[in-house]
C-alpha positions as CSV (number, residue, x, y, z in Angstrom):
1,M,112.4,130.0,136.6
2,V,111.0,129.0,139.7
3,R,107.5,127.9,138.0
4,S,109.5,126.1,135.3
5,R,111.3,124.2,138.0
6,R,107.9,123.2,139.8
7,L,106.5,122.2,136.8
8,I,109.4,119.8,135.7
9,L,109.4,118.4,139.3
10,L,105.5,117.8,139.4
11,A,105.9,115.9,135.9
12,A,108.9,114.1,137.4
13,L,107.0,112.9,140.6
14,T,104.0,112.0,138.5
15,A,105.8,109.8,136.4
16,A,107.5,108.0,139.4
17,L,103.9,107.3,140.7
18,L,102.5,106.3,137.6
19,T,105.7,103.9,137.4
20,F,105.6,102.6,140.5
21,P,102.2,100.3,140.3
22,A,104.1,98.6,137.3
23,T,106.3,96.6,139.7
24,A,105.9,93.4,141.0
25,A,104.4,94.4,144.3
26,F,100.9,95.5,142.6
27,P,100.5,92.4,140.6
28,S,96.3,92.4,141.8
29,A,95.9,96.2,142.7
30,I,93.5,96.7,139.6
31,P,91.3,99.7,140.2
32,E,87.8,99.9,139.2
33,G,87.0,100.4,135.7
34,A,90.9,99.2,134.4
35,I,91.2,96.8,131.3
36,P,93.3,94.0,132.2
37,L,96.2,93.4,129.9
38,E,97.8,90.0,128.3
39,G,100.8,89.2,130.3
40,G,99.8,90.7,133.7
41,G,99.0,94.8,134.2
42,Y,96.5,96.9,133.3
43,A,95.1,100.0,131.5
44,L,93.1,102.8,132.3
45,E,91.4,105.2,129.9
46,L,92.5,109.0,130.5
47,K,89.1,110.6,130.2
48,A,87.4,112.8,133.2
49,P,83.9,113.2,133.8
50,T,81.9,116.4,132.5
51,P,81.5,118.8,135.4
52,D,78.4,119.0,137.2
53,W,77.7,122.9,136.5
54,Y,77.7,122.0,132.8
55,T,73.9,120.8,133.0
56,D,71.2,119.9,130.2
57,E,69.9,123.5,130.2
58,L,73.5,125.1,129.6
59,H,74.4,122.6,127.0
60,E,70.9,123.8,124.9
61,Q,71.8,127.4,125.4
62,V,75.5,126.6,124.0
63,V,74.2,124.6,121.3
64,A,71.6,127.6,120.5
65,A,74.4,130.4,120.7
66,G,76.4,128.7,117.8
67,A,79.6,130.9,117.0
68,E,79.0,133.4,119.7
69,G,79.5,130.7,122.6
70,V,78.2,131.2,126.2
71,P,80.3,132.6,129.1
72,I,80.9,130.1,131.3
73,P,78.3,130.4,134.8
74,D,79.2,132.6,137.7
75,G,80.9,131.2,140.6
76,V,82.5,128.2,138.4
77,E,86.0,127.9,139.5
78,L,88.1,126.2,136.6
79,P,91.9,126.2,136.7
80,Q,93.7,129.0,134.8
81,S,93.8,127.9,131.1
82,G,97.7,127.8,130.3
83,L,97.0,127.4,126.6
84,A,99.3,129.7,124.5
85,F,96.2,129.9,122.2
86,T,92.8,129.1,121.9
87,G,90.2,128.1,119.3
88,I,89.7,124.8,117.6
89,R,92.8,123.3,117.0
90,P,95.1,120.3,118.6
91,G,95.1,120.9,122.6
92,A,91.8,122.3,122.8
93,W,89.8,121.7,126.2
94,M,87.0,119.6,125.7
95,I,84.3,119.6,128.1
96,F,81.3,117.9,126.8
97,P,80.3,114.8,126.4
98,S,83.3,113.7,128.8
99,W,86.5,116.0,130.0
100,C,89.2,115.3,127.2
101,T,91.6,117.0,124.8
102,M,91.4,117.2,121.0
103,N,93.8,116.1,118.8
104,F,94.7,117.1,115.5
105,V,92.7,118.8,112.5
106,F,91.9,116.8,109.6
107,G,91.0,118.3,106.5
108,G,89.1,117.1,103.0
109,D,86.3,118.6,100.8
110,S,83.6,116.3,100.6
111,T,80.3,117.4,100.9
112,S,78.8,114.1,102.7
113,T,80.1,112.2,105.3
114,T,79.4,108.5,106.5
115,T,79.2,108.2,110.3
116,T,80.6,105.4,111.8
117,K,80.6,104.0,115.3
118,V,82.6,101.2,116.6
119,K,81.9,100.2,120.4
120,G,84.1,97.4,122.5
121,N,86.5,95.0,122.3
122,A,87.0,91.9,120.3
123,G,83.5,89.8,120.3
124,G,81.3,92.9,121.3
125,K,82.1,94.9,118.6
126,K,78.9,97.4,117.0
127,T,79.1,99.2,114.0
128,S,76.3,101.7,113.0
129,T,76.7,104.4,110.0
130,S,74.1,106.9,108.7
131,S,75.4,109.6,106.2
132,G,74.7,113.4,106.0
133,G,76.2,116.8,105.1
134,S,79.9,118.0,106.0
135,S,81.8,121.4,106.2
136,G,84.9,119.3,105.1
137,W,86.7,120.1,108.7
138,Y,87.1,118.0,111.4
139,I,88.9,117.4,114.5
140,G,89.9,114.4,116.4
141,T,89.7,113.0,120.3
142,A,89.9,109.7,121.8
143,G,87.1,107.2,120.9
144,H,86.5,106.8,124.6
145,C,85.5,110.1,125.0
146,T,82.6,110.4,122.8
147,E,79.9,108.4,120.5
148,V,78.4,109.1,117.0
149,G,76.2,111.6,117.5
150,D,77.5,113.6,120.4
151,E,77.5,117.1,120.5
152,V,80.9,118.4,121.7
153,T,81.6,121.4,123.1
154,L,85.0,123.1,124.0
155,I,86.3,125.8,126.2
156,A,86.9,127.7,123.0
157,A,88.3,130.8,124.8
158,P,89.1,132.0,128.0
159,G,85.8,131.7,129.9
160,V,83.7,130.6,127.0
161,L,81.8,127.4,125.9
162,M,81.4,126.7,122.4
163,N,79.4,123.7,120.5
164,I,82.0,123.0,117.4
165,G,80.6,120.4,115.8
166,K,78.6,116.5,116.1
167,T,80.7,113.1,116.2
168,V,80.8,111.2,113.2
169,K,83.1,108.5,114.0
170,S,83.8,106.8,117.0
171,V,86.3,103.7,117.2
172,D,86.8,102.5,121.0
173,Q,88.2,99.0,121.0
174,G,91.3,99.6,123.6
175,I,95.3,100.6,122.6
176,G,96.0,101.2,119.3
177,R,92.4,101.3,118.0
178,D,91.3,104.4,119.9
179,F,89.8,107.4,118.0
180,A,86.9,109.8,117.4
181,L,86.2,112.0,114.6
182,I,84.2,115.2,115.3
183,E,82.9,117.2,112.2
184,I,83.2,121.0,112.8
185,Y,80.0,122.8,111.9
186,P,80.4,125.4,108.9
187,E,79.9,128.6,111.2
188,M,82.6,127.2,113.4
189,V,85.2,126.8,110.8
190,Q,86.5,130.5,111.7
191,Y,87.8,129.3,114.8
192,V,90.0,126.4,113.4
193,N,93.8,126.4,113.4
194,P,95.7,123.3,112.5
195,S,98.7,124.6,114.7
196,M,99.1,123.1,118.0
197,T,98.3,125.0,121.4
198,Y,101.8,125.8,122.5
199,F,104.0,124.4,119.7
200,G,104.4,124.6,115.9
201,G,103.3,121.8,113.4
202,P,102.5,119.0,112.9
203,N,104.5,119.6,110.0
204,G,104.2,115.8,108.8
205,V,103.1,112.4,110.0
206,N,105.5,109.8,111.5
207,N,105.3,106.4,112.4
208,P,106.6,106.3,116.1
209,A,109.7,104.9,116.8
210,V,111.7,103.7,120.2
211,G,113.6,106.8,121.1
212,D,111.4,109.8,119.5
213,P,111.2,112.5,121.9
214,V,107.2,113.3,122.2
215,L,105.8,116.3,123.2
216,H,101.7,117.0,124.1
217,A,99.4,119.4,125.9
218,G,96.7,117.7,127.3
219,H,94.1,119.0,130.2
220,G,94.9,116.2,133.1
221,V,93.4,117.0,136.2
222,G,96.2,117.9,138.5
223,V,98.8,117.4,136.1
224,G,97.9,119.3,132.9
225,T,95.0,121.3,133.5
226,G,94.7,124.3,131.5
227,G,97.1,122.8,128.8
228,T,100.0,122.6,130.2
229,P,102.7,121.1,128.0
230,R,104.7,118.0,128.7
231,A,107.7,116.0,127.1
232,G,108.2,112.1,127.0
233,L,110.3,109.4,125.0
234,V,108.7,106.6,122.9
235,T,109.5,103.4,124.5
236,Y,107.0,100.8,122.8
237,V,105.9,100.3,119.2
238,G,104.0,97.5,118.5
239,K,100.7,95.1,118.9
240,G,98.0,97.0,120.7
241,D,94.7,95.2,121.9
242,N,93.2,94.6,118.8
243,T,95.3,95.0,115.7
244,S,99.1,94.9,114.9
245,Q,101.6,97.8,114.9
246,T,99.2,100.8,115.4
247,A,99.7,101.2,119.1
248,Y,102.8,103.0,120.8
249,G,103.8,104.0,124.4
250,W,106.1,106.5,126.1
251,D,107.5,107.7,129.7
252,G,106.1,111.1,130.8
253,A,103.1,112.3,132.6
254,A,99.2,112.0,132.5
255,S,96.3,112.0,134.5
256,P,92.5,111.7,133.7
257,G,91.2,114.5,131.0
258,D,94.4,114.1,128.7
259,S,92.7,111.3,126.7
260,G,92.8,112.3,123.1
261,S,95.7,114.6,123.1
262,A,97.4,115.2,120.2
263,V,101.3,113.9,120.5
264,R,103.9,115.2,118.4
265,H,107.5,114.5,117.7
266,A,110.2,117.1,119.1
267,D,110.7,118.0,115.1
268,G,107.1,119.0,114.3
269,R,105.6,115.7,113.1
270,A,102.6,114.0,114.2
271,E,103.0,110.7,116.2
272,G,99.6,110.0,117.5
273,N,97.1,110.5,120.2
274,L,97.0,109.7,123.8
275,T,94.5,107.3,125.2
276,H,95.3,105.5,128.1
277,L,97.7,104.9,131.2
278,V,99.2,101.4,131.2
279,V,100.8,99.5,134.0
280,G,102.7,96.4,133.4
281,G,102.1,94.2,130.8
282,E,104.0,94.0,127.3
283,Y,104.1,97.9,127.3
284,V,106.8,98.0,130.1
285,P,108.8,100.3,130.4
286,A,105.9,102.8,129.0
287,I,103.1,104.3,131.3
288,I,101.3,106.1,128.5
289,A,99.6,104.5,125.5
290,G,97.9,105.5,122.1
291,T,97.6,105.3,118.6
292,T,99.6,106.2,115.9
293,A,99.2,108.9,113.5
294,P,99.0,107.1,110.3
295,Y,96.3,104.6,111.8
296,M,94.6,107.6,112.5
297,E,94.8,109.1,109.6
298,A,93.3,105.8,108.1
299,L,90.6,105.7,110.8
300,A,89.6,108.7,109.6
301,G,89.7,108.5,106.1
302,K,91.3,112.1,105.8
303,P,94.7,113.3,106.2
304,I,96.0,115.4,109.2
305,C,96.1,119.2,108.4
306,Y,100.2,120.6,108.5
307,A,101.0,123.7,109.9
308,P,104.4,125.5,110.2
309,V,107.1,124.7,112.9
310,V,106.4,128.3,113.9
311,P,103.2,128.7,116.3
312,N,100.4,130.4,114.8
313,P,98.0,131.8,117.6
314,L,95.5,133.3,114.9
315,P,92.8,131.4,113.5
316,A,94.1,129.9,110.2
317,P,91.7,127.4,108.3
318,T,94.3,126.3,105.8
319,C,94.9,122.6,105.7
320,A,98.2,121.1,103.9
321,P,98.4,117.6,104.1
């Protein structure tokens, strides 16, 4: 009970601190790397850098180990994972090529895929495509967390690093259009489960609406490292940076490392992902924003895989759209 109260207090304090810069007292205090918003305010991508201990040499070992994985090196101190369930699933902890969080599992039965990369905002868009084989299984994260061709490593089990697949699509065009798709290697499919790390579902897909209660489990540094689950309330739905009606925002707690997180409605349906901290501008009173789940499906070209409302701790590579 004491631990639960501390977590609730921490989330409340964090939300208050994140909300504070949105007031008129901070019209020009824009942090380095922030994205200016129309009408004032700014947005920050919520990724964190890969830790220094994850060296190029260690990455080569992880890639070579395949489905066996590699133990985290001795002497490395990480926050204890709070994940209820591990594996390749919504809420899994991404450690390379950046510190982020995975969102939903996407399924299909194709044997080939076209890879696409879209980087930059309007006026600076780049697109590249290539073709290759596919396991038919995918998982998402934020587009600003990985680029096409990146090999993606998770802390897929307590103390174990696994290279799970390669990024085949990356769209990084700001709030409402920020999503990446990772193709899971065939030998890693055995660890896939579309059920979320704490909660059951997603048992459907929903267009967010103001007032929706939402839940996510990310790996934000200091707030949710290890997958602490957090709740919020949707307070904005509408235009994003480059598109219309594909962005949404909510009040809650988030920090760098949460980017990509799967956000689920309290009734189980997928609402979208988590990509940015927003301060001021049109998103007020929202302080966290992301891309809606229906638009994520459109970008992926594949459906989000459903799971029962009752959480499933075991690997279960089944996809029910």
